[in-house]
C-alpha positions as CSV (number, residue, x, y, z in Angstrom):
1,M,0.0,0.0,0.0
2,R,1.5,3.3,-1.1
3,G,2.9,5.3,1.7
4,F,2.6,2.5,4.3
5,N,4.7,-0.4,5.7
6,S,3.7,-4.0,5.7
7,A,4.6,-5.5,9.0
8,R,5.6,-9.1,9.8
9,R,6.5,-11.0,13.0
10,I,9.4,-13.3,12.2
11,S,10.0,-16.4,14.2
12,I,12.7,-19.1,13.9
13,D,11.7,-22.6,14.8
14,G,8.6,-21.3,16.5
15,E,10.3,-18.6,18.7
16,V,10.9,-14.9,18.1
17,P,14.7,-14.4,18.5
18,C,14.5,-10.7,19.6
19,S,12.1,-7.9,20.2
20,E,12.9,-6.3,16.8
21,F,11.6,-9.4,15.1
22,E,8.1,-8.8,16.6
23,N,7.5,-6.0,14.1
24,V,9.8,-6.1,11.0
25,R,8.7,-3.3,8.6
26,F,8.7,-3.6,4.8
27,S,8.3,-0.1,3.3
28,Y,6.4,0.5,0.1
29,D,8.4,0.5,-3.1
30,N,7.5,0.1,-6.8
31,D,10.8,-1.8,-7.3
32,W,12.6,-4.8,-5.7
33,Q,14.4,-4.0,-2.5
34,N,16.7,-5.8,0.0
35,V,15.2,-5.7,3.5
36,I,17.6,-6.6,6.3
37,P,16.2,-6.7,9.8
38,Q,18.0,-4.1,11.9
39,T,18.0,-2.7,15.4
40,D,16.8,0.9,16.1
41,E,20.4,2.0,15.9
42,G,20.7,0.7,12.3
43,E,22.8,-2.4,13.1
44,D,22.1,-5.7,11.3
45,I,20.6,-8.4,13.4
46,Y,22.3,-11.9,13.5
47,V,20.5,-15.1,14.5
48,Y,22.4,-18.1,15.7
49,L,21.5,-21.3,13.7
50,T,22.8,-24.8,14.6
51,A,24.3,-26.8,11.9
52,G,23.2,-30.2,10.7
53,E,19.4,-29.8,11.0
54,G,16.6,-27.9,9.3
55,H,15.1,-24.6,10.5
56,N,11.7,-23.2,10.0
57,I,11.2,-19.5,9.3
58,T,7.7,-18.2,9.9
59,M,6.5,-14.7,8.8
60,E,3.2,-13.7,10.4
61,A,1.2,-10.6,9.4
62,V,0.8,-8.2,12.3
63,P,-1.0,-4.8,12.5
64,G,2.2,-2.8,12.9
65,D,2.2,0.9,13.8
66,I,-1.1,1.7,12.1
67,G,-3.0,-0.9,14.1
68,E,-4.2,1.7,16.7
69,P,-5.7,4.1,14.1
70,M,-7.5,1.1,12.5
71,R,-9.0,0.1,15.8
72,K,-10.3,3.6,16.3
73,L,-11.9,3.7,12.8
74,E,-13.9,0.5,13.3
75,P,-16.5,1.9,15.8
76,I,-16.7,5.1,13.8
77,V,-17.7,3.2,10.7
78,D,-20.3,1.3,12.7
79,E,-21.8,4.6,14.0
80,L,-21.9,6.2,10.5
81,N,-23.6,3.1,9.1
82,E,-26.3,3.3,11.8
83,Y,-27.0,7.0,11.0
84,Y,-27.0,6.3,7.3
85,R,-29.7,3.6,7.8
86,R,-31.8,5.9,10.0
87,I,-31.6,8.7,7.4
88,L,-32.4,6.3,4.6
89,M,-35.6,5.2,6.3
90,I,-36.7,8.8,6.4
91,T,-35.8,10.0,3.0
92,G,-35.6,6.8,0.8
93,P,-32.6,6.1,-1.5
94,S,-33.3,9.2,-3.7
95,P,-34.3,12.2,-1.6
96,D,-36.3,14.9,-3.2
97,K,-34.3,18.2,-3.1
98,Y,-37.6,20.2,-2.8
99,T,-38.8,18.3,0.3
100,D,-37.9,19.2,3.8
101,Y,-37.4,15.9,5.7
102,N,-36.5,17.6,9.1
103,V,-33.9,14.9,9.7
104,D,-32.4,16.9,12.6
105,R,-35.7,17.0,14.3
106,V,-36.6,13.3,13.8
107,I,-33.0,12.4,14.9
108,P,-32.2,15.3,17.3
109,E,-28.8,13.9,18.4
110,I,-27.5,13.7,14.8
111,T,-25.7,17.1,14.6
112,G,-23.9,16.7,17.9
113,D,-22.7,13.1,17.0
114,F,-21.6,14.2,13.5
115,K,-19.5,16.9,15.1
116,D,-18.0,14.5,17.5
117,I,-17.2,11.9,14.8
118,S,-15.7,14.6,12.6
119,G,-13.3,15.6,15.4
120,R,-12.2,12.0,15.9
121,L,-11.7,11.5,12.2
122,K,-9.4,14.5,12.1
123,E,-7.3,13.1,15.0
124,I,-7.0,9.8,13.2
125,K,-6.0,11.4,9.9
126,K,-3.3,13.4,11.7
127,S,-1.9,10.2,13.4
128,I,-1.7,8.4,10.1
129,E,0.1,11.4,8.5
130,D,2.5,11.4,11.4
131,L,3.3,7.7,10.7
132,T,3.7,8.0,7.0
133,G,5.6,11.3,7.2
134,F,3.5,13.1,4.5
135,T,0.0,14.0,3.5
136,G,-1.6,12.4,0.5
137,S,-4.2,10.1,-0.9
138,E,-3.7,7.5,1.9
139,A,-6.0,9.4,4.3
140,A,-8.1,11.2,1.6
141,G,-11.1,9.1,2.3
142,I,-11.1,10.1,6.0
143,E,-10.8,13.7,5.0
144,R,-13.7,13.5,2.6
145,M,-15.8,12.0,5.2
146,Y,-15.2,14.7,7.9
147,V,-15.7,17.4,5.3
148,I,-19.2,16.0,4.6
149,L,-20.0,15.6,8.3
150,D,-19.0,19.3,8.9
151,K,-21.3,20.4,6.1
152,C,-24.1,18.3,7.6
153,T,-23.4,20.0,11.0
154,E,-23.4,23.5,9.6
155,K,-26.7,23.0,7.6
156,P,-28.7,20.1,9.0
157,A,-31.5,20.8,6.5
158,R,-29.2,19.6,3.7
159,I,-28.4,16.2,5.3
160,P,-30.6,14.3,2.8
161,M,-28.7,15.9,-0.1
162,Y,-25.4,14.3,1.3
163,L,-26.9,10.9,1.7
164,S,-25.2,9.3,-1.3
165,Q,-21.9,10.9,-0.4
166,L,-22.2,9.5,3.1
167,K,-22.7,6.0,1.7
168,D,-19.8,6.3,-0.8
169,N,-17.3,7.6,1.8
170,I,-18.3,4.9,4.3
171,A,-17.7,2.3,1.7
172,A,-14.4,4.0,0.7
173,I,-13.1,4.0,4.3
174,S,-14.2,0.4,4.8
175,S,-12.4,-0.7,1.6
176,W,-9.3,1.1,2.7
177,M,-9.3,-0.6,6.1
178,R,-9.9,-4.0,4.4
179,D,-7.0,-3.4,2.0
180,Y,-4.6,-2.5,4.8
181,R,-5.6,-5.5,6.8
182,D,-4.4,-7.6,3.9
183,Q,-0.8,-6.4,4.7
184,P,0.3,-7.1,1.1
185,L,3.9,-8.2,0.7
186,E,5.6,-9.9,-2.3
187,I,8.7,-11.8,-1.5
188,D,10.9,-13.1,-4.3
189,Y,13.4,-15.0,-2.2
190,I,15.0,-15.2,1.3
191,E,18.8,-15.1,1.7
192,I,20.8,-16.1,4.8
193,A,24.4,-14.7,5.0
194,S,27.1,-14.6,7.6
195,A,28.8,-11.5,8.8
196,D,31.6,-11.6,6.1
197,A,29.2,-12.1,3.2
198,E,27.2,-9.6,1.1
199,F,23.6,-10.1,0.1
200,S,22.7,-10.3,-3.6
201,Q,21.9,-7.1,-5.4
202,V,18.3,-6.5,-6.7
203,K,19.0,-3.5,-8.9
204,E,18.7,-4.4,-12.5
205,N,21.7,-4.3,-14.8
206,F,21.1,-2.6,-18.2
207,F,22.7,-5.4,-20.3
208,S,21.0,-8.2,-18.4
209,S,17.7,-6.4,-18.7
210,L,18.2,-5.9,-22.4
211,A,19.1,-9.6,-22.9
212,F,16.0,-10.7,-21.0
213,G,13.8,-8.4,-23.1
214,A,15.2,-9.8,-26.3
215,K,14.6,-13.4,-25.2
216,A,11.1,-12.6,-24.1
217,F,10.3,-11.0,-27.5
218,I,11.6,-14.0,-29.4
219,A,9.7,-16.4,-27.2
220,S,6.4,-14.6,-27.7
221,F,6.4,-15.8,-31.3
222,K,6.5,-19.5,-30.4
223,Q,5.3,-20.0,-26.9
224,D,1.8,-21.4,-26.3
225,Y,0.5,-19.2,-23.5
226,S,-2.6,-21.3,-23.1
227,L,-0.5,-24.3,-22.1
228,V,-0.1,-24.5,-18.4
229,S,1.9,-27.7,-18.2
230,G,3.1,-30.1,-20.9
231,S,4.3,-33.6,-21.3
232,E,6.4,-34.8,-24.3
233,K,4.9,-38.3,-24.0
234,K,2.5,-39.2,-26.9
235,D,0.0,-40.9,-24.6
236,A,-0.4,-37.9,-22.4
237,L,-4.0,-36.9,-21.5
238,T,-5.0,-33.5,-22.9
239,V,-7.1,-31.6,-20.3
240,W,-8.8,-28.3,-21.0
241,V,-9.7,-26.0,-18.0
242,S,-12.4,-23.5,-18.7
243,L,-11.5,-21.1,-16.0
244,G,-8.7,-18.5,-15.3
245,R,-5.0,-19.0,-15.0
246,D,-5.0,-19.1,-11.2
247,Q,-7.4,-22.0,-11.2
248,A,-5.6,-23.8,-13.9
249,L,-2.3,-23.5,-12.0
250,A,-4.0,-25.0,-9.0
251,V,-5.1,-28.0,-11.1
252,K,-1.5,-28.2,-12.5
253,E,0.0,-28.3,-9.0
254,L,-2.3,-31.0,-7.8
255,V,-1.8,-33.1,-11.0
256,E,2.0,-32.9,-10.8
257,S,2.3,-33.6,-7.1
258,E,-0.5,-36.1,-6.6
259,F,-1.9,-37.6,-9.8
260,T,1.0,-38.3,-12.2
261,P,3.4,-39.7,-9.5
262,V,0.7,-42.1,-8.2
263,Y,-1.0,-43.3,-11.4
264,D,1.9,-42.8,-13.8
265,I,-0.4,-41.0,-16.3
266,P,1.1,-37.9,-18.0
267,V,-1.2,-34.9,-18.4
268,N,-1.1,-31.7,-20.5
269,I,-3.2,-28.9,-19.1
270,S,-4.4,-25.9,-21.1
271,I,-6.6,-22.9,-20.4
272,V,-9.5,-22.5,-22.8
273,Q,-12.2,-19.9,-22.7
274,G,-15.1,-21.0,-24.8
275,G,-14.9,-22.8,-28.2
276,V,-15.0,-26.3,-26.6
277,V,-18.1,-27.4,-28.6
278,E,-16.7,-26.0,-31.8
279,A,-13.3,-27.7,-31.2
280,A,-15.0,-31.0,-30.4
281,L,-17.2,-30.9,-33.6
282,A,-14.1,-30.2,-35.6
283,G,-12.3,-33.2,-34.1
284,K,-9.7,-30.9,-32.3
285,G,-11.1,-31.2,-28.8
286,P,-9.3,-32.5,-25.7
287,D,-9.5,-35.8,-23.9
288,V,-11.0,-34.2,-20.8
289,A,-12.7,-30.9,-20.2
290,L,-13.0,-29.4,-16.7
291,F,-15.5,-26.9,-15.5
292,L,-17.7,-27.2,-18.6
293,G,-21.1,-25.8,-17.5
294,G,-24.6,-24.8,-18.7
295,E,-26.2,-26.7,-21.5
296,F,-22.9,-27.7,-23.1
297,P,-22.4,-31.2,-21.6
298,V,-25.9,-32.3,-22.8
299,N,-25.5,-30.7,-26.2
300,L,-22.2,-32.6,-26.7
301,A,-23.7,-35.8,-25.4
302,A,-26.7,-35.5,-27.8
303,R,-24.2,-35.4,-30.7
304,G,-22.3,-38.5,-29.6
305,L,-19.2,-36.6,-28.6
306,L,-19.0,-37.6,-24.9
307,E,-18.3,-40.9,-23.1
308,R,-21.1,-42.3,-21.0
309,L,-19.8,-42.4,-17.5
310,D,-22.5,-44.3,-15.6
311,E,-21.2,-47.5,-17.3
312,K,-17.7,-47.1,-16.0
313,D,-16.2,-49.1,-13.1
314,G,-16.4,-47.2,-9.9
315,F,-19.1,-44.8,-11.0
316,E,-21.6,-45.7,-8.3
317,E,-18.9,-45.2,-5.6
318,A,-17.9,-41.8,-7.2
319,K,-21.5,-40.7,-7.3
320,Q,-21.8,-40.9,-3.5
321,N,-19.6,-37.8,-3.3
322,F,-22.4,-35.6,-4.6
323,Q,-25.9,-34.5,-3.7
324,E,-28.7,-36.9,-4.8
325,E,-29.8,-35.0,-7.9
326,A,-26.4,-33.5,-8.8
327,M,-26.1,-35.7,-11.9
328,T,-29.4,-34.5,-13.4
329,Q,-27.8,-31.7,-15.4
330,Y,-25.3,-34.1,-17.0
331,T,-27.9,-36.8,-17.9
332,Y,-29.2,-37.3,-21.4
333,D,-31.4,-40.1,-22.7
334,G,-30.9,-42.2,-19.6
335,G,-27.1,-41.9,-19.5
336,V,-24.7,-39.8,-17.4
337,Y,-22.1,-37.9,-19.4
338,G,-20.4,-35.7,-16.8
339,M,-19.3,-35.5,-13.2
340,P,-20.2,-32.3,-11.3
341,L,-17.4,-30.1,-10.0
342,S,-19.0,-26.8,-9.0
343,Q,-22.5,-26.3,-7.7
344,S,-24.1,-23.1,-6.6
345,F,-27.6,-22.7,-5.3
346,P,-29.7,-19.9,-3.9
347,V,-30.2,-18.8,-0.3
348,M,-31.9,-15.7,1.2
349,F,-29.6,-13.0,2.5
350,Y,-30.9,-10.5,5.0
351,R,-29.7,-7.4,6.9
352,K,-30.2,-7.9,10.6
353,D,-29.8,-4.3,11.5
354,I,-32.3,-2.8,9.0
355,L,-35.0,-5.4,9.5
356,T,-34.8,-4.8,13.3
357,E,-35.0,-1.0,12.8
358,A,-38.0,-1.5,10.5
359,G,-39.7,-3.5,13.3
360,I,-39.4,-6.9,11.6
361,T,-38.2,-9.6,14.0
362,T,-39.2,-12.8,12.1
363,L,-37.7,-13.8,8.8
364,P,-40.1,-14.9,6.0
365,E,-40.3,-18.7,5.8
366,T,-42.8,-18.9,2.9
367,W,-43.6,-16.7,-0.1
368,D,-46.8,-15.7,1.6
369,D,-44.7,-14.4,4.6
370,L,-42.6,-12.4,2.2
371,V,-45.6,-10.8,0.6
372,E,-47.1,-9.9,4.0
373,M,-43.8,-8.3,5.0
374,M,-43.7,-6.0,2.0
375,P,-46.0,-3.2,3.4
376,A,-43.7,-2.9,6.4
377,L,-40.6,-2.6,4.2
378,Q,-42.2,-0.2,1.7
379,R,-43.3,2.1,4.5
380,N,-39.7,2.5,5.3
381,N,-38.6,3.1,1.7
382,L,-37.2,-0.5,1.6
383,H,-37.8,-3.5,-0.7
384,A,-36.7,-7.0,-1.5
385,G,-34.9,-8.5,-4.5
386,L,-35.6,-11.7,-6.3
387,V,-33.6,-13.6,-9.0
388,L,-34.6,-12.7,-12.5
389,P,-32.4,-13.5,-15.6
390,S,-30.7,-10.7,-17.3
391,S,-31.1,-10.0,-21.1
392,N,-28.6,-12.7,-21.8
393,I,-30.8,-15.6,-20.9
394,S,-29.0,-18.9,-20.5
395,A,-30.3,-22.1,-21.9
396,S,-30.1,-23.8,-18.5
397,T,-32.4,-22.4,-15.8
398,E,-30.7,-20.0,-13.5
399,P,-30.5,-21.1,-9.8
400,G,-33.0,-19.2,-7.7
401,H,-35.3,-18.4,-10.6
402,T,-38.6,-17.6,-8.8
403,F,-40.7,-19.6,-11.3
404,A,-38.5,-22.6,-11.0
405,L,-38.6,-22.4,-7.2
406,L,-42.4,-22.2,-7.2
407,M,-42.7,-25.1,-9.6
408,L,-40.3,-27.4,-7.7
409,Q,-41.8,-26.5,-4.3
410,N,-45.2,-27.6,-5.5
411,G,-43.7,-31.0,-6.6
412,L,-43.7,-30.1,-10.3
413,G,-41.0,-30.6,-12.9
414,Y,-40.5,-28.7,-16.2
415,Y,-40.9,-31.8,-18.4
416,N,-43.0,-34.9,-18.7
417,D,-41.5,-38.4,-18.0
418,D,-40.1,-38.9,-21.5
419,M,-38.8,-35.3,-21.8
420,T,-40.8,-34.7,-25.0
421,A,-43.0,-31.8,-23.7
422,T,-43.3,-29.4,-20.8
423,T,-45.8,-29.5,-18.0
424,F,-46.6,-25.8,-18.2
425,D,-50.2,-26.4,-19.3
426,S,-51.1,-28.1,-15.9
427,V,-53.2,-26.2,-13.4
428,S,-50.5,-26.1,-10.8
429,A,-47.9,-24.7,-13.3
430,V,-50.3,-22.0,-14.4
431,Q,-50.9,-21.0,-10.8
432,S,-47.1,-20.9,-10.2
433,F,-46.7,-18.6,-13.2
434,E,-49.5,-16.3,-12.0
435,K,-48.0,-16.1,-8.5
436,W,-44.6,-15.3,-10.0
437,T,-45.9,-12.5,-12.2
438,D,-48.1,-11.1,-9.4
439,L,-45.0,-10.3,-7.4
440,Y,-44.0,-7.9,-10.1
441,T,-47.4,-6.5,-11.0
442,D,-49.0,-6.2,-7.5
443,Y,-46.0,-5.8,-5.3
444,R,-43.7,-3.9,-7.6
445,F,-40.6,-6.0,-7.4
446,E,-37.9,-4.6,-9.7
447,Q,-36.9,-6.6,-12.8
448,V,-33.4,-5.2,-13.0
449,Y,-31.3,-4.2,-10.0
450,D,-27.8,-4.5,-8.6
451,P,-28.1,-7.0,-5.7
452,F,-24.7,-6.1,-4.2
453,S,-25.2,-2.3,-4.2
454,R,-28.8,-2.4,-3.0
455,F,-28.0,-4.9,-0.2
456,R,-24.9,-2.9,0.8
457,D,-26.7,0.4,1.0
458,G,-29.6,-1.2,2.8
459,T,-32.4,-0.3,0.4
460,Y,-32.9,-4.1,-0.2
461,P,-32.5,-5.7,3.2
462,I,-33.7,-9.1,1.7
463,V,-32.3,-10.5,-1.5
464,I,-32.3,-14.0,-2.9
465,Q,-28.9,-14.9,-4.5
466,N,-26.5,-17.7,-5.0
467,Y,-24.7,-18.6,-1.8
468,T,-21.4,-17.4,-3.3
469,F,-22.8,-13.9,-2.9
470,C,-21.6,-14.4,0.7
471,N,-18.0,-14.3,-0.5
472,Q,-18.5,-10.9,-2.3
473,L,-20.1,-9.4,0.8
474,K,-17.2,-10.6,3.1
475,S,-14.6,-9.3,0.7
476,A,-16.1,-6.1,-0.7
477,A,-18.4,-4.9,2.1
478,P,-16.3,-5.3,5.3
479,E,-18.3,-2.5,6.9
480,L,-21.3,-4.9,7.1
481,N,-19.5,-7.6,9.1
482,G,-21.9,-8.9,11.7
483,L,-24.9,-7.0,10.2
484,W,-26.1,-9.7,7.8
485,G,-26.8,-13.4,7.5
486,F,-28.4,-15.9,5.2
487,T,-31.0,-18.6,5.5
488,L,-33.2,-20.9,3.3
489,V,-35.1,-19.5,0.4
490,P,-38.8,-18.7,0.9
491,G,-40.8,-22.0,0.7
492,T,-44.3,-23.2,0.0
493,E,-46.5,-24.7,2.6
494,L,-47.7,-28.2,1.5
495,P,-51.1,-29.8,2.4
496,D,-49.5,-31.8,5.2
497,G,-48.3,-28.6,6.9
498,T,-44.7,-29.0,6.1
499,V,-42.8,-26.3,4.1
500,S,-40.8,-27.1,1.0
501,H,-37.8,-25.0,0.4
502,A,-36.9,-26.8,-2.8
503,A,-34.6,-25.0,-5.3
504,N,-32.5,-25.7,-8.3
505,S,-28.7,-25.3,-8.8
506,A,-26.2,-24.5,-11.5
507,G,-22.6,-25.4,-11.9
508,S,-20.0,-27.0,-14.1
509,G,-18.6,-30.4,-14.5
510,A,-15.9,-32.7,-16.0
511,V,-16.5,-34.7,-19.2
512,V,-14.5,-37.2,-21.2
513,F,-14.6,-37.0,-25.0
514,T,-15.2,-40.1,-27.2
515,K,-12.2,-39.3,-29.4
516,T,-9.7,-40.0,-26.6
517,K,-7.6,-43.1,-27.0
518,N,-7.0,-43.4,-23.2
519,K,-10.6,-43.7,-22.0
520,D,-9.6,-45.6,-18.9
521,D,-6.9,-43.1,-18.0
522,A,-9.4,-40.2,-18.6
523,W,-12.0,-41.9,-16.3
524,Q,-9.3,-42.4,-13.7
525,F,-8.4,-38.7,-13.8
526,L,-12.1,-37.8,-13.4
527,K,-12.5,-40.1,-10.4
528,W,-9.3,-38.7,-8.8
529,F,-10.2,-35.0,-9.4
530,T,-13.8,-35.3,-8.1
531,S,-12.7,-37.1,-5.0
532,T,-13.2,-35.4,-1.6
533,E,-9.5,-35.1,-0.8
534,V,-8.6,-33.5,-4.1
535,Q,-11.6,-31.2,-4.2
536,S,-10.8,-30.0,-0.7
537,E,-7.2,-29.3,-1.6
538,Y,-8.2,-27.6,-4.8
539,G,-10.6,-25.3,-3.0
540,T,-8.0,-24.5,-0.4
541,L,-5.4,-23.7,-3.1
542,V,-7.8,-21.4,-5.0
543,E,-8.9,-19.5,-1.9
544,G,-5.3,-19.1,-0.9
545,L,-4.6,-17.5,-4.3
546,L,-7.7,-15.4,-4.8
547,G,-8.8,-14.8,-1.3
548,T,-12.4,-15.1,0.0
549,M,-13.8,-13.9,-3.3
550,G,-12.4,-17.1,-4.9
551,R,-13.9,-19.5,-2.4
552,Y,-14.8,-22.6,-4.4
553,D,-18.4,-23.7,-4.7
554,T,-17.6,-27.4,-4.8
555,A,-20.3,-29.9,-5.7
556,N,-18.5,-32.5,-3.5
557,T,-20.7,-32.6,-0.3
558,E,-17.9,-33.5,2.1
559,A,-15.3,-31.1,0.5
560,L,-17.7,-28.2,1.1
561,S,-17.5,-28.8,4.8
562,N,-13.7,-28.7,4.6
563,L,-13.7,-25.2,3.2
564,S,-13.6,-22.0,5.4
565,W,-17.3,-21.9,6.3
566,T,-18.4,-21.3,9.9
567,P,-20.4,-24.1,11.5
568,A,-23.6,-22.0,11.4
569,E,-23.1,-21.1,7.7
570,L,-22.3,-24.7,6.8
571,K,-25.5,-26.0,8.5
572,I,-27.7,-23.6,6.4
573,L,-25.9,-24.5,3.2
574,E,-26.2,-28.3,3.9
575,T,-29.9,-27.9,4.8
576,Q,-30.6,-26.0,1.6
577,R,-28.5,-28.4,-0.5
578,D,-30.5,-31.4,0.8
579,E,-33.7,-29.8,-0.6
580,L,-32.3,-29.3,-4.1
581,K,-34.5,-30.5,-7.0
582,E,-32.8,-30.2,-10.3
583,I,-34.3,-29.2,-13.7
584,P,-33.0,-31.4,-16.5
585,V,-31.2,-29.9,-19.5
586,I,-32.5,-30.9,-22.9
587,P,-31.2,-30.0,-26.4
588,A,-34.1,-27.5,-26.7
589,S,-33.6,-25.9,-23.3
590,Y,-32.8,-22.6,-25.0
591,A,-36.4,-22.4,-26.3
592,V,-37.8,-23.2,-22.8
593,T,-36.0,-20.5,-20.8
594,R,-36.4,-17.8,-23.5
595,N,-40.1,-18.4,-24.0
596,I,-40.7,-18.4,-20.3
597,M,-39.1,-15.0,-20.0
598,T,-40.9,-13.7,-23.0
599,A,-44.2,-14.8,-21.5
600,F,-43.2,-13.1,-18.2
601,R,-42.4,-9.8,-19.8
602,E,-45.6,-9.7,-21.9
603,T,-47.6,-10.4,-18.7
604,V,-45.8,-7.9,-16.5
605,N,-44.9,-5.1,-19.0
606,S,-47.8,-5.4,-21.5
607,H,-50.4,-6.4,-18.9
608,R,-51.5,-9.6,-20.7
609,N,-53.5,-12.4,-19.1
610,P,-50.9,-14.7,-17.4
611,R,-52.8,-17.9,-18.0
612,D,-53.4,-17.2,-21.7
613,T,-49.8,-16.0,-22.2
614,I,-48.1,-19.0,-20.7
615,M,-50.4,-21.4,-22.6
616,W,-49.6,-19.6,-25.8
617,Y,-45.9,-19.7,-25.4
618,N,-46.0,-23.3,-24.1
619,R,-47.2,-24.4,-27.6
620,D,-44.1,-22.7,-29.1
621,I,-41.9,-24.5,-26.6
622,N,-43.3,-27.9,-27.3
623,T,-43.0,-27.4,-31.1
624,E,-39.4,-26.5,-30.8
625,I,-38.7,-29.5,-28.5
626,K,-40.2,-31.9,-31.1
627,R,-38.3,-30.2,-33.9
628,K,-34.9,-30.4,-32.1
629,L,-35.5,-34.1,-31.2
630,K,-36.3,-34.9,-34.9
631,D,-33.1,-33.1,-36.1
632,L,-30.9,-35.0,-33.7
633,A,-32.6,-38.3,-34.6
634,E,-31.7,-37.7,-38.3
């Protein structure tokens, strides 16, 4: 972080050798530097090491000198968040500049508290500048905040006009605090030298730099940058990873350390973004593809390009690693053509603080409960957010899609038993469609909104999102720590009095192509990679590389419990996962999802009759399903 030190506590064989090693500072620099631990007088520190045995060096991130200002900022952010929420409930997210909201009368203590917080922020800013030795952008967010607070104190009637600036500066200070807690430090190597030796130089030499640049330029013409690891053996498995380089490198590390040495099967790993279907149809595809999601596995299977896995030895044992219906999205014509890797499903996120201030103490368990809660939310200028596909509608049904939830919770599927037609013409399906559209016509749910922004600023204290939304909140909204939680999606009460919280999921899987000459080796690779041990290690590696935002949404049920979820979070995830009911993918899935959304928009935006609209588009869906099946049969 520009202008600051990253601090580390250094211990040798589990013990800190001296007090100076409690807080070793690494100053900011945009170039490589040698850092030698020294005393306050500037003398190098020597550590006695015994010969003939190994020694462990441990570097632990510690707050350092700026830890005290950080501790003072935390309660201030909490106070500002509370006042922001109280103002929001009075004015709404978009205050009218011509309306006098009398915020200082409704909240009489606000001006005094803002003045006190402003004074504390000024002291913190000064202490930070004293540490860094100069003024600059490092404390600019704190300065912007107390300037706004001073303006609010001087003219309380204008407080609503500064609402958005309050929100933005709270977020900026929180992000700055989060970034500093990361204590970023990049270490190239560690050297140990005796008193009579010199450390290596890190300053670049002109001629060596010129030679390196020339070599890199020449290599750029012949190097395959998509190839992560390669084997010269002709029988090596070709594995394509449809994710980023960090994830592919994690796969590479696991393969080279645990798969190839044990099974003696060489593997070439490449990064591929899209084009898998086209490459397979052209006969240029891989032996194995990892993290292939959506409708692609079924579309490839329908064209005879994938190996059937449920006939392989050990399939039933490998299947036990996943939720009961996890194979549904990889099943076509009675056969299973993929193994699930990732699996994300919806849960309901809620803001504890805002719901409490709005007088809501009980979370909605059913859709009817959610509808009954809406007047209380709307009276406080609040709302709730549901899952609705964007304009780029996927062929496979998005997890958390409200229509899908209502169908599944009423025990309905999208298709008949032989997958040749939909069930949307049934009475229950039409009622589910009507209930879905009523949420948008009668209760004014928004069709397009930003879940993260609305949840973060508090205008949507309830949103239904994939559980991976939790990772985004923890990483990008640290000011909300402890103020939110998640639980099961709203359910439907059944005739027997129980409540169904059924939902669908989405994810990606691993497939084996029929063209591979090493089918047994490819299947062995899939069994290995989808095992609990490897999935746990992969998830840990990726989270270590990418942080909380990169936490892996593994489909392996036991591996999920090995990741960094708290016991309370894991219990909710496991409960929701147990209620998953999957919607099959068929070759004509694109017609199903698009026509459902077209029927929805005509009903909501053009005020058409919901029953007639879904029945009309259902005929188009069934026509396209029959046409697609006929084309594939030919």
